[in-house]
Each structure stands twice: as C-alpha cells, then as structure tokens.
Residue frames as qw, qx, qy, qz and C-alpha x, y, z in Angstrom:
[[0.540, 0.746, 0.331, -0.208, 23.17, -17.91, -9.23],
 [0.039, -0.758, 0.461, 0.459, 26.55, -17.38, -10.86],
 [0.544, 0.008, 0.793, 0.272, 26.37, -20.59, -12.91],
 [0.347, 0.414, -0.353, -0.764, 25.87, -20.18, -16.64],
 [0.594, 0.105, -0.639, -0.476, 23.39, -22.34, -18.57],
 [0.324, -0.149, 0.792, -0.496, 21.75, -23.91, -15.54],
 [0.207, -0.220, -0.905, -0.300, 19.32, -26.78, -15.91],
 [0.456, -0.550, -0.365, -0.597, 15.66, -26.56, -14.91],
 [0.733, -0.482, -0.447, 0.176, 16.30, -28.15, -11.52],
 [0.499, -0.121, -0.202, 0.834, 19.09, -25.66, -10.75],
 [0.069, -0.360, -0.202, -0.908, 16.94, -22.77, -11.92],
 [0.587, -0.577, -0.449, -0.348, 14.09, -23.94, -9.74],
 [0.692, -0.383, -0.386, 0.475, 16.38, -24.22, -6.74],
 [0.303, 0.042, -0.046, 0.951, 17.70, -20.71, -7.35],
 [0.286, -0.482, -0.357, -0.747, 14.14, -19.42, -7.80],
 [0.663, -0.564, -0.492, -0.014, 13.07, -21.00, -4.49],
 [0.574, -0.275, -0.267, 0.724, 15.98, -19.33, -2.72],
 [0.094, 0.207, 0.143, 0.963, 15.21, -15.99, -4.34],
 [0.451, -0.558, -0.460, -0.522, 11.55, -16.27, -3.37],
 [0.683, -0.504, -0.450, 0.278, 12.47, -17.12, 0.21],
 [0.482, -0.255, -0.122, 0.829, 14.93, -14.22, 0.42],
 [0.175, 0.853, 0.351, -0.345, 12.64, -11.78, -1.38],
 [0.080, -0.641, 0.416, 0.640, 14.97, -11.14, -4.32],
 [0.700, 0.413, 0.580, 0.062, 13.08, -12.56, -7.31],
 [0.408, 0.904, -0.037, -0.118, 14.01, -9.56, -9.50],
 [0.175, -0.721, 0.648, 0.170, 17.69, -10.34, -8.92],
 [0.629, 0.004, 0.773, 0.085, 17.05, -13.94, -9.95],
 [0.620, 0.686, 0.378, -0.042, 15.31, -12.82, -13.13],
 [0.192, 0.926, -0.292, -0.144, 18.16, -10.45, -14.00],
 [0.402, -0.538, 0.726, 0.147, 20.65, -13.27, -13.54],
 [0.804, 0.296, 0.515, -0.024, 19.08, -15.40, -16.27],
 [0.202, -0.303, 0.599, 0.713, 21.01, -15.72, -19.51],
 [0.508, 0.270, -0.302, -0.760, 19.18, -15.55, -22.82],
 [0.462, 0.067, -0.862, -0.197, 19.19, -19.35, -23.11],
 [0.101, -0.187, -0.841, 0.497, 17.95, -19.79, -19.54],
 [0.333, 0.281, 0.209, -0.876, 15.20, -17.25, -20.11],
 [0.572, 0.185, -0.527, -0.601, 13.98, -19.13, -23.18],
 [0.378, -0.010, -0.921, 0.097, 14.19, -22.42, -21.29],
 [0.062, 0.224, 0.671, -0.705, 12.20, -21.01, -18.35],
 [0.437, 0.277, 0.016, -0.856, 9.53, -19.41, -20.53],
 [0.630, 0.190, -0.568, -0.495, 8.94, -22.58, -22.56],
 [0.300, 0.075, -0.927, 0.213, 9.12, -25.11, -19.73],
 [0.636, -0.482, -0.294, -0.526, 5.81, -26.22, -18.25],
 [0.774, -0.220, -0.506, 0.312, 7.76, -28.24, -15.69],
 [0.317, 0.112, -0.315, 0.888, 9.37, -25.06, -14.33],
 [0.320, -0.343, -0.065, -0.881, 6.06, -23.19, -14.05],
 [0.776, -0.381, -0.439, -0.244, 4.33, -26.10, -12.33],
 [0.697, -0.147, -0.468, 0.523, 7.20, -26.39, -9.90],
 [0.114, 0.254, -0.195, 0.941, 7.18, -22.65, -9.16],
 [0.570, -0.464, -0.229, -0.639, 3.53, -22.91, -8.11],
 [0.835, -0.321, -0.430, 0.123, 4.46, -25.67, -5.68],
 [0.514, 0.064, -0.333, 0.788, 7.37, -23.59, -4.37],
 [0.172, -0.412, 0.004, -0.895, 5.08, -20.58, -3.82],
 [0.739, -0.461, -0.307, -0.384, 2.58, -22.70, -1.91],
 [0.810, -0.206, -0.400, 0.375, 5.28, -24.31, 0.23],
 [0.316, 0.235, -0.223, 0.892, 6.86, -20.93, 0.87],
 [0.391, -0.485, -0.103, -0.775, 3.52, -19.52, 1.96],
 [0.839, -0.413, -0.324, -0.144, 2.84, -22.45, 4.27],
 [0.754, -0.023, -0.362, 0.547, 6.36, -22.50, 5.67],
 [0.262, 0.083, -0.228, 0.934, 6.44, -18.82, 6.54],
 [0.293, -0.639, -0.517, -0.489, 2.76, -18.26, 7.32],
 [0.576, -0.676, -0.390, 0.243, 3.38, -17.88, 11.05],
 [0.480, -0.329, 0.014, 0.813, 6.09, -15.28, 10.40],
 [0.168, 0.503, 0.458, 0.713, 4.06, -13.28, 7.91],
 [0.085, -0.401, -0.406, 0.817, 3.06, -9.86, 9.16],
 [0.115, 0.663, 0.604, 0.427, -0.15, -8.29, 8.04],
 [0.091, 0.277, -0.111, 0.950, -0.62, -4.59, 8.38],
 [0.095, -0.553, -0.717, 0.415, -2.92, -3.41, 11.16],
 [0.078, 0.412, 0.369, 0.829, -5.24, -0.94, 9.51],
 [0.325, -0.700, -0.621, 0.138, -7.27, -0.22, 12.63],
 [0.308, -0.553, -0.113, 0.766, -5.34, 2.95, 13.45],
 [0.100, 0.004, 0.488, 0.867, -5.62, 4.16, 9.86],
 [0.190, -0.534, -0.726, -0.388, -9.37, 3.55, 9.78],
 [0.334, -0.712, -0.491, 0.374, -9.90, 5.35, 13.10],
 [0.238, -0.400, 0.100, 0.880, -7.99, 8.38, 11.83],
 [0.030, -0.207, -0.626, -0.751, -10.02, 8.43, 8.62],
 [0.276, -0.650, -0.704, -0.081, -13.24, 8.19, 10.65],
 [0.326, -0.635, -0.285, 0.640, -12.09, 11.07, 12.87],
 [0.138, -0.176, 0.332, 0.916, -11.34, 13.22, 9.83],
 [0.133, -0.420, -0.726, -0.528, -14.76, 12.46, 8.36],
 [0.325, -0.715, -0.584, 0.205, -16.49, 13.44, 11.61],
 [0.310, -0.497, -0.053, 0.809, -14.41, 16.60, 11.87],
 [0.053, 0.022, 0.495, 0.867, -15.22, 17.66, 8.32],
 [0.213, -0.558, -0.729, -0.334, -18.91, 16.95, 8.74],
 [0.334, -0.698, -0.437, 0.459, -18.97, 19.08, 11.93],
 [0.226, -0.350, 0.160, 0.895, -17.20, 21.92, 10.14],
 [0.030, -0.243, -0.653, -0.716, -19.68, 21.77, 7.28],
 [0.276, -0.655, -0.699, -0.073, -22.69, 21.96, 9.65],
 [0.333, -0.702, -0.294, 0.557, -21.54, 24.89, 11.83],
 [0.349, 0.883, 0.146, 0.277, -21.69, 28.37, 10.32],
 [0.560, 0.158, -0.239, 0.778, -18.62, 30.52, 10.60],
 [0.305, -0.829, -0.440, 0.161, -19.53, 32.75, 13.59],
 [0.473, -0.372, 0.028, 0.798, -16.54, 35.01, 13.36],
 [0.131, 0.172, 0.427, 0.878, -17.68, 36.82, 10.24],
 [0.267, -0.636, -0.605, -0.397, -21.35, 37.05, 11.18],
 [0.478, -0.689, -0.406, 0.363, -20.77, 38.28, 14.70],
 [0.348, -0.269, 0.082, 0.894, -18.48, 41.08, 13.53],
 [0.025, -0.304, -0.522, -0.797, -20.97, 42.17, 10.88],
 [0.375, -0.668, -0.622, -0.159, -23.91, 42.02, 13.25],
 [0.450, -0.600, -0.309, 0.585, -22.22, 44.11, 15.92],
 [0.218, -0.103, 0.212, 0.947, -21.29, 46.84, 13.45],
 [0.191, -0.474, -0.599, -0.616, -24.90, 46.98, 12.23],
 [0.462, -0.685, -0.545, 0.141, -26.15, 47.21, 15.82],
 [0.409, -0.408, -0.120, 0.808, -23.72, 50.03, 16.56],
 [0.055, 0.133, 0.374, 0.916, -24.87, 52.06, 13.56],
 [0.332, -0.600, -0.633, -0.360, -28.52, 51.61, 14.55],
 [0.485, -0.628, -0.416, 0.444, -27.73, 52.83, 18.06],
 [0.305, -0.210, 0.097, 0.924, -25.90, 55.79, 16.66],
 [0.085, -0.363, -0.540, -0.755, -28.88, 56.63, 14.42],
 [0.412, -0.673, -0.612, -0.063, -31.33, 56.46, 17.34],
 [0.448, -0.545, -0.270, 0.655, -29.30, 58.80, 19.50],
 [0.176, 0.002, 0.256, 0.950, -29.12, 61.44, 16.77]]
C-alpha cells in the first residue's frame, strides 16, 4: 500500500488484502487525495468491492466464529428468576424482630 497514485485494479487488490487481514481502516488512511476521489467516483471499484466481500465471506465461512450466547442467556434467565423470587418473598428479618418485641411487651403487661 506504499505506492502513490495507484490505479483502480491496484486499489482493489489492496482493498481485498486489507479486508482479508481485517485492516480496512489502514487501507482507507493510506489513500491519497487523488486516490480517494478516484475510489469515490468509480462505479467499477464499488462493484468489485461487493464481489470481493462476497468471495471473502465464502472463502472464510468455515473459519468464521460466531459467538455462543447460550451461556449469556442462561445467566440472564437466572438473574430474572432470582429477582422475581426476591420480589415475591417478604423480608422476614425486619418483621420477625418487630413481632417478637411486641410479643415481649404484651407478656410484660400481662404479668404486671
């Protein structure tokens, strides 16, 4: 990509390499002003980039890794169940302490 004033075919070749290597931003930064204008106005380049993207996708489809979201979904489901259980159960700690103090005062009143 060090050549200056590359032709459409050279630009397309460099783009294909950048797409394969995952460094398209580096390719775009390497364009000179003239090359940028040539790329933006060339229908031939844009048609060819679509073909390159399709070929790249087909060529590396077996090596592509998709994220397994099963673990994430199971953790989200567990959090939902946990929160729904917490919302249904009353907080016993506060009620039991209050109830026992009331019962003790009633007992004390009866003995007097």
